C-alpha positions as CSV (number, residue, x, y, z in Angstrom):
1,X,8.1,-55.0,-60.5
2,X,10.2,-54.8,-63.4
3,X,13.2,-55.6,-61.1
4,X,11.6,-59.1,-60.4
5,X,10.6,-59.7,-64.2
6,X,14.5,-59.1,-64.7
7,X,15.6,-61.7,-62.4
8,X,13.0,-64.4,-62.7
9,X,14.5,-66.8,-65.5
10,X,12.0,-69.4,-65.5
11,X,14.6,-71.8,-67.5
12,X,17.1,-73.7,-65.8
13,X,20.0,-75.2,-67.9
14,X,19.3,-79.0,-67.7
15,X,16.3,-81.2,-67.3
16,X,16.2,-82.1,-63.9
17,X,17.0,-78.4,-62.4
18,X,14.0,-77.3,-64.6
19,X,11.8,-80.0,-63.1
20,X,13.2,-78.8,-59.4
21,X,12.6,-75.1,-60.5
22,X,8.9,-75.9,-61.7
23,X,8.3,-78.0,-58.6
24,X,9.4,-75.1,-56.2
25,X,8.2,-71.7,-58.0
26,X,5.2,-71.4,-56.1
27,X,6.3,-72.9,-52.7
28,X,5.8,-70.8,-50.1
29,X,6.9,-71.4,-46.2
30,X,4.4,-72.2,-43.8
31,X,4.6,-68.7,-42.3
32,X,4.8,-66.6,-45.6
33,X,1.4,-68.6,-46.4
34,X,-0.1,-67.3,-43.0
35,X,1.1,-63.8,-43.6
36,X,-0.6,-64.2,-47.0
37,X,-3.7,-65.2,-45.8
38,X,-3.6,-62.4,-43.1
39,X,-3.0,-59.6,-45.5
40,X,-5.6,-60.9,-48.3
41,X,-7.9,-60.4,-45.5
42,X,-7.6,-56.7,-45.6
43,X,-5.5,-56.7,-42.6
44,X,-2.4,-54.8,-42.2
45,X,1.0,-55.8,-40.9
46,X,4.0,-54.0,-39.6
47,X,8.0,-54.8,-38.9
48,X,7.7,-52.9,-36.0
49,X,5.2,-55.4,-34.4
50,X,4.8,-58.2,-36.8
51,X,2.3,-60.2,-34.6
52,X,-0.9,-61.7,-35.7
53,X,-3.7,-64.3,-34.9
54,X,-4.3,-66.7,-37.8
55,X,-7.7,-68.4,-38.8
56,X,-7.0,-70.8,-36.0
57,X,-6.4,-68.0,-33.6
58,X,-3.2,-69.0,-33.2
59,X,-0.8,-66.1,-32.5
60,X,2.2,-65.7,-34.9
61,X,5.0,-63.8,-34.5
62,X,6.9,-63.6,-37.9
63,X,10.5,-63.9,-38.0
64,X,11.8,-62.1,-40.4
65,X,8.3,-60.2,-42.3
66,X,10.3,-58.3,-45.3
67,X,11.5,-61.7,-46.1
68,X,8.3,-63.5,-46.0
69,X,6.7,-60.4,-47.8
70,X,9.6,-60.6,-50.7
71,X,8.7,-64.7,-50.9
72,X,4.8,-63.6,-51.5
73,X,5.7,-61.2,-54.4
74,X,8.1,-63.7,-56.1
75,X,5.0,-65.7,-56.5
76,X,3.4,-63.0,-58.2
77,X,1.1,-61.9,-55.6
78,X,0.7,-58.1,-55.0
79,X,1.3,-56.3,-51.6
80,X,1.6,-52.6,-50.7
81,X,3.6,-51.0,-48.3
82,X,4.1,-47.4,-46.8
83,X,7.1,-46.4,-44.6
84,X,6.3,-44.5,-41.8
85,X,8.8,-41.7,-40.4
86,X,9.6,-43.9,-37.5
87,X,11.5,-46.0,-40.6
88,X,9.3,-48.9,-40.2
89,X,7.4,-50.7,-42.8
90,X,3.5,-51.5,-42.8
91,X,2.4,-54.0,-45.4
92,X,-1.3,-54.3,-46.5
93,X,-3.0,-55.1,-49.8
94,X,-5.3,-52.6,-51.9
95,X,-8.7,-53.8,-52.7
96,X,-7.8,-53.7,-56.2
97,X,-4.7,-56.3,-55.1
98,X,-6.9,-58.5,-53.0
99,X,-9.1,-58.9,-56.2
100,X,-6.0,-59.7,-58.3
101,X,-4.5,-62.0,-56.0
102,X,-7.6,-63.8,-55.5
103,X,-7.7,-64.5,-59.2
104,X,-4.4,-65.7,-59.0
105,X,-4.8,-68.1,-56.3
106,X,-7.2,-70.1,-58.6
107,X,-4.2,-70.4,-61.0
108,X,-1.7,-71.7,-58.6
109,X,-1.3,-74.5,-56.1
110,X,0.2,-73.5,-52.8
111,X,2.7,-75.7,-51.8
112,X,4.0,-75.0,-48.5
113,X,7.9,-76.1,-47.4
């Protein structure tokens, strides 16, 4: 968490860049939004088999799960992870993180690319 805070500057060097930054700081790809929605329901995802079904029962294969997780975390959402002995990582949200993330959802607007 500390490292993320270090690199989030939040201030651009000119007005046009600042406007663009502000518009896009909560922007997630459609796939990142789907991953977030799946995890916030208490589900788990692993980079061993990053396939899941969304609310419309559409099967989604996440192209690069670690990058989608990083995108979600950059917006400010909390996600837990466990590295298995196999080297694969399982991502999930604890009950506390789900509560925190639900509150954060109320304060931001999901913008998809």
